C-alpha positions as CSV (number, residue, x, y, z in Angstrom):
1,M,14.8,126.8,89.6
2,K,16.4,128.3,86.5
3,V,17.1,132.0,86.0
4,V,17.0,133.6,82.6
5,P,19.3,136.7,82.4
6,L,17.5,139.9,81.7
7,W,19.4,140.6,78.5
8,V,18.2,137.2,77.1
9,L,14.6,138.1,77.8
10,H,15.1,141.5,76.2
11,A,16.7,139.9,73.1
12,V,13.9,137.4,72.9
13,A,11.3,140.1,73.2
14,V,12.9,142.0,70.3
15,L,14.1,139.2,68.0
16,M,11.1,136.9,68.2
17,R,8.5,139.7,67.5
18,P,8.4,139.0,63.7
19,F,8.3,135.2,64.1
20,H,6.3,134.4,67.3
21,R,4.5,137.4,68.7
22,P,3.0,135.7,71.8
23,L,6.4,134.5,72.9
24,A,7.9,138.0,72.3
25,R,5.1,139.6,74.4
26,L,5.7,137.1,77.2
27,A,9.4,137.9,77.2
28,A,8.6,141.7,77.2
29,L,6.2,141.1,80.1
30,A,9.0,139.3,82.0
31,V,11.4,142.2,81.4
32,W,8.8,144.6,82.7
33,Q,8.1,142.5,85.8
34,D,11.8,142.3,86.6
35,T,12.5,146.0,86.1
36,A,9.2,147.8,87.1
37,D,9.0,149.7,90.4
38,M,6.4,147.7,92.3
39,R,6.8,149.3,95.7
40,L,3.6,150.0,97.6
41,A,3.0,153.7,98.2
42,P,0.1,153.8,100.6
43,A,0.2,157.5,101.2
44,R,-0.3,158.3,97.6
45,T,-2.9,155.7,97.2
46,L,-4.8,156.9,100.2
47,A,-4.6,160.4,99.0
48,Q,-6.3,159.4,95.8
49,D,-8.9,157.1,97.4
50,P,-9.2,157.8,101.1
51,V,-10.4,154.9,103.2
52,R,-10.0,153.9,106.8
53,L,-7.6,151.1,107.1
54,T,-8.6,148.2,109.4
55,S,-6.1,146.8,111.8
56,L,-5.5,143.1,112.1
57,R,-6.7,143.3,115.8
58,E,-10.0,144.9,114.6
59,I,-10.5,142.1,112.1
60,A,-9.8,139.4,114.7
61,E,-12.2,141.0,117.2
62,W,-15.0,141.3,114.6
63,T,-14.4,137.7,113.5
64,S,-14.4,136.5,117.1
65,A,-17.7,138.4,117.7
66,Q,-19.2,136.6,114.8
67,G,-18.3,133.3,116.4
68,T,-16.1,132.1,113.6
69,L,-12.8,132.6,115.3
70,Q,-11.8,132.2,118.9
71,V,-9.3,134.8,120.0
72,D,-7.3,134.4,123.2
73,P,-7.3,137.9,124.8
74,A,-4.0,137.3,126.5
75,R,-2.3,136.8,123.1
76,A,-4.2,139.5,121.2
């Protein structure tokens, strides 16, 4: 795996814009992906769109009741 330094991506995004716009946009996207805050904020999301979260146990029990998954109660 090779790693391209962030400053190189930024330079490509700026310098290639007049010559190869798709490459410049890809480099700009790579810069954004490397620097954007992508942390999950469930409290804020749930405040905007309140839903009841389903636990993994509930999903396993429902799937088991459907007969598509066998759950060992001792391990659940």
